[in-house]
C-alpha positions as CSV (number, residue, x, y, z in Angstrom):
1,M,0.0,0.0,0.0
2,K,1.5,3.4,-1.0
3,P,0.4,6.8,0.2
4,T,-1.2,9.0,-2.4
5,R,-1.3,12.7,-3.2
6,L,0.0,14.3,0.0
7,Q,3.6,15.1,-0.9
8,D,5.0,16.0,2.5
9,W,4.8,12.4,3.6
10,R,7.5,9.8,4.3
11,L,7.1,6.1,5.1
12,F,9.2,4.8,8.1
13,D,10.2,1.3,8.8
14,L,12.4,-0.6,11.2
15,E,15.6,0.7,9.7
16,V,16.6,3.8,11.6
17,P,17.5,6.8,9.5
18,P,21.1,8.2,9.7
19,A,21.7,9.7,13.1
20,G,18.2,8.8,14.0
21,K,16.8,11.9,12.4
22,I,13.9,12.6,10.2
23,E,14.1,15.2,7.5
24,Y,11.1,17.3,8.4
25,P,9.4,17.9,11.8
26,F,5.8,17.4,10.5
27,H,4.3,14.9,8.1
28,V,0.7,14.3,7.0
29,G,-0.4,11.3,5.0
30,L,-3.6,10.2,3.4
31,W,-3.6,6.5,2.7
32,E,-5.9,4.9,0.2
33,A,-5.7,1.1,0.2
34,P,-7.8,-0.6,-2.5
35,E,-7.2,-4.1,-1.1
36,P,-6.6,-5.7,2.4
37,T,-2.9,-6.1,3.4
38,A,-0.8,-8.4,5.5
39,L,0.3,-7.2,8.9
40,A,3.3,-4.8,8.8
41,M,5.5,-3.8,11.7
42,D,6.8,-0.3,12.1
43,V,8.8,2.0,14.4
44,H,9.8,5.6,13.8
45,Q,11.3,8.6,15.5
46,G,8.2,10.8,15.2
47,L,5.1,10.7,17.4
48,E,2.0,9.6,15.6
49,I,-1.7,10.3,15.7
50,G,-4.2,9.2,13.0
51,F,-7.7,7.9,12.3
52,V,-9.6,5.8,9.8
53,L,-11.7,7.9,7.4
54,K,-13.3,4.9,5.5
55,G,-13.1,1.1,5.8
56,R,-11.4,-0.8,8.6
57,M,-7.8,-1.3,9.9
58,E,-6.2,-3.3,12.7
59,R,-3.7,-1.5,15.0
60,H,-1.3,-3.7,16.9
61,F,0.7,-2.7,20.0
62,E,2.6,-5.0,22.4
63,E,-0.2,-5.0,24.9
64,L,-3.1,-4.1,22.8
65,V,-4.8,-5.0,19.4
66,F,-7.9,-3.2,18.3
67,V,-10.0,-2.8,15.1
68,A,-10.2,0.8,13.9
69,R,-13.3,1.8,12.0
70,P,-14.3,5.2,10.5
71,G,-13.7,7.9,13.2
72,D,-11.5,5.7,15.4
73,I,-8.2,7.4,16.3
74,H,-4.9,5.7,17.2
75,I,-1.9,7.2,19.0
76,C,1.7,5.9,18.9
77,S,4.7,7.1,20.9
78,A,8.1,7.8,19.5
79,W,10.2,4.7,18.7
80,E,7.3,2.5,19.8
81,P,7.0,-0.7,17.9
82,H,3.5,-1.1,16.4
83,G,1.8,-3.0,13.6
84,W,-1.1,-2.2,11.2
85,R,-3.1,-4.2,8.8
86,V,-5.8,-3.0,6.3
87,A,-8.8,-5.3,6.9
88,E,-11.3,-4.1,4.3
89,P,-11.1,-3.0,0.7
90,D,-11.0,0.7,-0.1
91,T,-9.8,1.7,3.3
92,V,-8.7,5.4,3.7
93,S,-6.8,6.7,6.8
94,V,-5.2,9.9,7.8
95,V,-1.9,9.9,9.7
96,F,0.2,12.7,11.3
97,I,3.8,11.9,12.2
98,F,5.7,14.7,13.8
99,L,8.5,15.6,16.2
100,P,7.7,16.9,19.7
101,E,9.0,20.5,18.9
102,V,6.0,20.9,16.7
103,M,3.9,21.6,19.8
104,D,6.8,22.4,22.2
105,N,5.5,22.7,25.8
106,E,1.8,23.4,25.1
107,L,-0.7,22.3,27.7
108,V,-4.1,20.7,26.9
109,R,-6.3,21.6,29.8
110,D,-3.7,21.5,32.6
111,V,-1.7,18.5,31.4
112,P,1.2,18.5,28.9
113,W,-0.1,17.2,25.6
114,L,2.8,14.7,25.5
115,S,0.9,12.7,28.1
116,F,-1.2,11.3,25.3
117,F,1.9,9.5,24.0
118,T,3.7,8.5,27.2
119,A,0.6,6.9,28.7
120,P,0.3,3.1,28.1
121,P,-1.5,2.2,24.9
122,R,-4.7,1.1,26.8
123,D,-4.9,4.5,28.6
124,R,-4.4,6.8,25.6
125,P,-7.3,8.7,24.0
126,R,-9.6,6.6,21.9
127,T,-12.9,7.2,20.1
128,R,-15.5,6.1,22.7
129,S,-18.6,8.0,21.8
130,Q,-20.6,8.8,18.6
131,E,-20.2,12.5,19.3
132,M,-16.4,12.2,19.3
133,R,-16.6,10.0,16.1
134,R,-18.6,12.7,14.3
135,S,-16.0,15.3,15.4
136,V,-13.1,13.2,14.1
137,L,-14.8,12.5,10.8
138,A,-15.7,16.2,10.3
139,L,-11.9,16.9,10.6
140,G,-11.3,14.2,8.1
141,E,-13.6,15.8,5.6
142,L,-11.7,19.1,6.0
143,I,-8.4,17.4,5.6
144,G,-9.6,15.8,2.4
145,Q,-10.9,19.1,1.1
146,E,-7.6,20.9,1.7
147,D,-5.7,18.1,0.0
148,H,-8.0,18.2,-3.0
149,E,-8.1,22.0,-3.5
150,R,-4.5,22.8,-2.6
151,R,-5.2,26.5,-2.2
152,R,-2.6,28.9,-0.9
153,G,-1.6,28.1,2.7
154,W,-3.0,24.5,2.5
155,M,-0.2,23.0,4.6
156,A,-0.7,25.7,7.3
157,A,-4.4,24.6,7.2
158,M,-3.3,21.0,7.7
159,R,-1.3,22.0,10.8
160,A,-4.3,23.8,12.2
161,L,-6.5,20.7,11.6
162,F,-3.8,18.6,13.4
163,F,-4.1,20.9,16.5
164,Q,-7.8,20.5,16.3
165,L,-7.5,16.7,16.4
166,I,-5.3,17.0,19.5
167,V,-8.0,19.1,21.2
168,V,-10.8,16.6,20.2
169,A,-8.7,13.7,21.5
170,D,-8.2,15.4,24.9
171,R,-11.8,16.6,25.1
172,Y,-13.2,13.1,25.4
173,W,-10.2,11.5,27.1
174,E,-10.8,9.9,30.5
175,R,-7.4,10.4,32.0
176,P,-6.0,7.4,33.9
177,H,-5.6,7.9,37.7
178,S,-1.9,6.8,37.3
179,L,-1.1,9.7,35.0
180,A,1.8,11.5,36.7
181,V,3.3,14.7,35.2
182,P,5.7,16.1,37.7
183,G,7.0,19.2,35.9
184,G,5.6,17.9,32.6
185,V,7.2,16.2,29.7
186,S,8.8,18.9,27.5
187,A,9.9,18.6,23.9
188,S,13.5,19.3,24.8
189,V,13.6,16.3,27.1
190,F,13.0,14.0,24.1
191,S,16.3,15.2,22.6
192,R,18.1,14.4,25.9
193,V,17.4,10.7,25.7
194,L,17.6,10.4,21.9
195,P,21.3,9.2,21.9
196,A,20.3,6.2,24.0
197,V,17.4,5.4,21.8
198,I,19.6,5.5,18.7
199,L,22.1,3.1,20.4
200,V,19.3,0.5,20.9
201,H,17.7,0.9,17.5
202,N,20.9,1.0,15.4
203,D,21.7,-2.6,16.7
204,P,18.7,-4.3,18.4
205,G,20.9,-7.4,19.1
206,R,23.4,-5.4,21.1
207,D,23.0,-5.6,24.9
208,V,23.2,-1.9,25.6
209,K,23.7,-1.5,29.4
210,L,22.1,1.3,31.4
211,A,25.5,2.8,32.2
212,A,26.4,3.1,28.5
213,A,23.0,4.6,27.6
214,A,23.3,7.2,30.4
215,A,26.8,8.0,29.3
216,A,25.7,8.5,25.7
217,C,23.2,11.1,27.0
218,Q,25.7,12.6,29.4
219,L,23.5,11.9,32.4
220,H,24.0,10.2,35.7
221,R,22.4,6.7,35.7
222,S,19.7,7.6,38.2
223,R,18.9,10.9,36.5
224,F,18.8,9.2,33.1
225,S,16.5,6.4,34.3
226,A,14.0,9.0,35.7
227,I,14.0,11.1,32.6
228,F,13.8,8.2,30.2
229,Q,10.8,6.6,31.9
230,Q,9.0,10.0,32.1
231,T,9.7,10.7,28.4
232,M,9.2,7.3,26.8
233,G,6.6,5.9,29.2
234,V,8.6,2.7,29.9
235,T,11.9,2.0,31.7
236,F,15.1,1.8,29.7
237,G,15.1,-2.0,30.2
238,Q,11.5,-2.4,28.9
239,F,12.3,-0.1,25.9
240,R,15.4,-2.2,25.0
241,R,13.3,-5.4,25.3
242,R,10.5,-4.2,23.1
243,A,12.9,-2.9,20.4
244,R,14.5,-6.4,20.3
245,L,11.1,-8.1,20.1
246,A,9.9,-5.7,17.4
247,R,12.9,-6.6,15.3
248,V,12.0,-10.3,15.9
249,A,8.5,-9.7,14.7
250,H,9.7,-7.8,11.7
251,L,12.0,-10.7,10.7
252,L,9.3,-13.2,11.2
253,L,7.1,-11.3,8.8
254,T,9.6,-10.4,6.2
255,S,12.1,-13.3,6.0
256,E,12.3,-17.1,5.9
257,L,14.9,-17.2,8.7
258,P,14.5,-19.9,11.2
259,V,13.9,-18.9,14.8
260,E,17.4,-19.9,15.9
261,S,18.9,-17.5,13.3
262,I,16.6,-14.7,14.3
263,A,17.5,-15.3,18.0
264,D,21.2,-15.0,17.1
265,R,20.6,-11.7,15.1
266,T,18.5,-10.1,17.9
267,G,20.6,-10.8,21.0
268,F,18.7,-13.7,22.5
269,V,20.7,-16.6,24.1
270,D,19.1,-19.2,21.8
271,G,15.9,-20.1,20.1
272,S,14.3,-21.3,23.4
273,H,15.0,-18.0,25.1
274,L,13.4,-16.1,22.2
275,H,10.5,-18.5,22.2
276,R,9.7,-18.0,25.9
277,T,10.1,-14.2,25.7
278,F,8.0,-13.9,22.6
279,V,5.2,-15.9,24.0
280,R,5.2,-13.9,27.2
281,Y,4.7,-10.6,25.4
282,Y,3.0,-11.5,22.1
283,G,0.7,-14.2,23.4
284,R,1.8,-16.8,20.8
285,T,4.9,-18.6,19.6
286,P,7.1,-17.1,16.9
287,G,5.8,-19.9,14.5
288,E,2.2,-19.2,15.3
289,Y,2.8,-15.4,14.8
290,R,4.4,-15.9,11.4
291,A,1.8,-18.3,10.2
292,L,-1.1,-16.2,11.4
293,H,0.0,-12.8,10.0
294,R,1.6,-14.0,6.8
295,G,-1.4,-16.1,6.0
């Protein structure tokens, strides 16, 4: 499936760009898929928010899988492994991928907007009422209109519609009680932990120690651990594990490599170690996962 029409759009995959950077801070994409697709795994530097405009998609996270229908939004954090699959012909979806500095340190109500993305997948804003669904679809119609007409200032209009989507997502969000925002999560903090993220994603098979990650960010280990969890929503150890498992899932879907070879490439002791870990977090064996999603 290829994106159509919107020119300021890049696809991202598991291969990290040079220096972990993306070329532009803001991307908007309108996807039109004439046929269903197989599951694809993805991970990218930018934060992501999007919704289905027509048809049906599956959205896969480590701890959550849900079917997205017209008006359903999805939210993905930076460097968070996730999967998607078009489940119905002629599906259309809108996706914004952007760097944190696009919104800097803005607050939505009294909470930093980055809380959307650092909350666990189950606790993030989702479309849970018909009123919200209508609001999201109305924004989709305006996005389609701006894309079709391409009048002067159309990309500025896209940014304005993006901000409106953020407001709609927050307006209907039942915030989890566990949401903690001591001092907030600022855009600048993301750049502080980026060197550690790049270390992990440049070589998922490498056992990057906490001390090495903290040193790369020029932070003391305890300070690094606190900032990393606040920014990424998981501990550094959890982040390293999910990056490794995302690479495993990617290889299962895109290669014929046996599990032992994948284990060797992704830093597991052996195939049995990979098998146990994969079942714990994906709920099925590597072989079952490959057969289900490639079938």
